[in-house]
N, C-alpha and C positions, 0 to 999 in steps of 0.2 A: 865231158863237154855237154852242157845243157843247151837245148834248142829253144830259142824265143824268136818267133817270127811276127813282124809287123806287116802282115799281108792278109787280105780278106779271103784269099783262096789257097791257103797253105795246105800241104799234103795231109797233115795230121790234125791240127787244131781247128781248121776251118774258120780262121779269123778270130778265135777267142782272145788273142793278145794283139789285135790290130790297133786298138786304142793305146795311146802312149802310156797312160797311167797303168793300164793292165799289163803292158809289156814290162814296164819298170818293176811292178809288183811281182810278176812271174820270174824275172831275172833274180831279184833279191830273195825270193822264196827258194829258187834253185840253189843259191849260195847257202842259204840256211839248211838245206837238205844235204849239203856236202859237195856240191859241184865245185870243181877246181877252176873251171872257166865257163863263160856263157857265150854262145854263138848266136848272133843276131842277124836277121836277114830281112830284106824288104822286097825281094822279087823271087818267086819260085823258079827253080831251074827248068821245070817242065813247061809245057804249052800253057798259054793263057793270054789274057789281055796285055797289050803293050803297057809298060810302065816307063814313063819318061824319066830322064835323068833327074830333073828337079824334084819329081815325086819320090824317087828312091832316096835322094839325099834327105828330103824332109822326113821320111820314115825312119832313116837310120841314124843320122848324125845326132839329133836331140836325144835319142835313146842311149847312144854310146855315152854322151856327155852326162846324162842323168845317172847311169850305172857307175861311171867312173867317179862321180862326186860322192856316191854312197858306199863304194866298195873298192877294195884293191884286187878283186877277182880278175883273172885274165879275161880279156874281152876279144873275141874274134868277130869279124864281119863277113858274112856269107854274101859275096858279091862277085860278079864277073866284070865289073866296071873299074878301070883304073882311076877314074875321077872320084868315084865313091870311096875307093880304097884310100886315096890321098886325104880326102876330107875326114874320113873316119879315123885314120891314124892320127891326124892333127887334133881330133876331138878326144883322144884318149884310148883308142883301141890299140891292142898289142899285135894282133894277128889278122891277116886277110885270108879267108877261107875261099879260095877261088875254085868253085866246083866245075868250072869250064876248062881248066888246064891251060890258062894263058891265051884264050881266044882274043882278048884285047891286048894289042902290042904295047899299050901304055901301062899294063898292070905291073909287070916286074920292075920297070924303072920307078914307078910310083912307090912301091914297097921299099926298094933300095934307097931311094932318096930320104924316106922317113925312118929308115933303120928298123923296119918292122919284120915280123916273121911271116912266112907265106906257105900256105897249104896248096900243093899241086895235086890235082885229081885227074884220073884218066876218064876221058869221054871222047866219043867219036865225032859228034856233031855240035854245032854251036848251040848255046842255050836258047830256050824258048822256040825250038824248032821240032818238027816231027822226027821221030827216031826210026830208022829202018830196022828190020829184024836183023840182029847182029849175027855175024858169022866169023869165027876165028879158027885158024888151024890149031893154035894153042893159046887160050885166053891169057894165061899167066905170062907166057913169053911175050905176048903182044903188049900187055900192060907194063911189064918191066921195061921193055924197049921204049915205050912212049914216055914213061916217067923219067927214064934216064935222059931222054932228049929234053924234057921239060926242065930237069935239074940243070943241064948244061945251059939252056936258054936263060934261066933265072940267074945263074952265077955270072954269065956273060953280061947281064944287065946290071950287075952290082950287088945282088942279094947274096950275102955270105952263105956258104954251104951249111953252116951250123944254124942258120935261121930258117932252114927249109924243113917241111913236113910233107909226107906223101900219103895219098889216099887212093886205093885201087878202084874206088867208085862202084861199090856194090849196086847192082840194078841199073846203073847208068849205061845204056846201050849194051846191056847184058841180060841174058835170061837166067832163070833159076839155077840151071846146071852150071852156068858160068860163075855165078855168085858163090855157090857152094864150093866150087873148085878153088876160087880165089881164097876163100876162108881156109880151106884145107891146106893150101900151099902158100900161105901168107908169109912164111919164112923167106921165100924167094923175093918178095917185095921188100921185106926188112933188110935183106942183104944189100940193097941199094945204099944204105947208110943212114938217111934221115929217119927220125921217128915215124912210125906208121899210125895214121888215123884211120879208124873204120867207122863209117856212117851206115849202120845197118838196122837201126831201131825201127821196128814195125814195118819193115820193107816187104815188098811183094814176094821176094824169094822165101821169106819166112812163112808168109801166109800160104803160098803154094805148097811148100814142103809139109806143113802141118794141117792143111785144109782149114785155115782159120781166117775169118774176116779181119779187117784192119784193126779193130779195137779189141781183139782177143789174141794178140801176138806177144804179150809181155814175156811169157815163159820162153818162147822161142828166141826172142830178142836177147834175153839174159844168157841163154845157152850159147848163142852165137857170139856174144861179147866175151864170155869166158874162153871159148875155143879160140877166138882171135887173140886174146892176151897170151894164151899158152903158145900160140904160133907166131908171136912177135909184135902184136899191136901194143901201142903204148898210150893211145888216146882213143876213147870210145864216145861217139856222139850219140846222145840219147834224149828221148822224150820223158821217160819215167825215171826221174832223177833218184828218188829215195831208194827204190828197189835196185837200181843199177849201181849206186854207190855201195850198197851192202854186198852185192855180188862181186864187184871189183875188189873191194877191200878184203873179202874172204879169199879171193884168188891170190891177191898180193901176200896175204899172211901164209897161205899154203906154200907159196914160192919162196918165202923167207924175206920178202921185201918190206913187210910191215909187221910191227909188234902187235899182239892182241891188245884190245882196249883195256882189259884187266885180266888178272890171273887169280883164280880162287880154287877151281876144281882140282882136288887131290894135291894141292900145294902144301 
């Protein structure tokens, strides 16, 4: 899953793809580099200036429409707004990536009505709010219980179980030790049933573990992605598409899920 943000204050690209044409170009470049789908967002999850609904719609819906017109790639929309989800699905998106875990009560009904897929993420606080220092008796048990509840809520709203994806929310209301433990025990998240998405590219738990600043975390991100796949993840959300695709495809080949691109050595 490639990340393309139409925000001036995004975590990683700092607004490099805020302009519509740059966002479209980035999405199609990610597809050319091997991305299976593109995740587009118009509002960062963390703290920042208020983004009104009309502005989020203007950032997201035209981008979804342009990508859909140019490619059959899977398109997900990173939003915590049910209204944005509905408009994006109508414009051609396939998936809503709700990093808030259904804080908007209209989210699940909107996805159900459109027949879309829905990513459910663990977080403790509403989006765009300060986060307290997190405390857990057992972070994995807490995340599993939360996601189980979110699954039940989504299904009750009409989203088919087979249309759900779960994300443990690395670094969202979690410290580095929590994120490492979630990665190590990811199989317990996978046991919930839906495919597991991990969004760990360039995150702070990688930087703190390796003592690396934000733009020197590629190797750690790739290692975390491979470990996550081995522990049950099936979708990896990334900034560095080309390197990540190579790491994932090599992992898939080792696991017997993908044939080598060609065979010549000692054949």
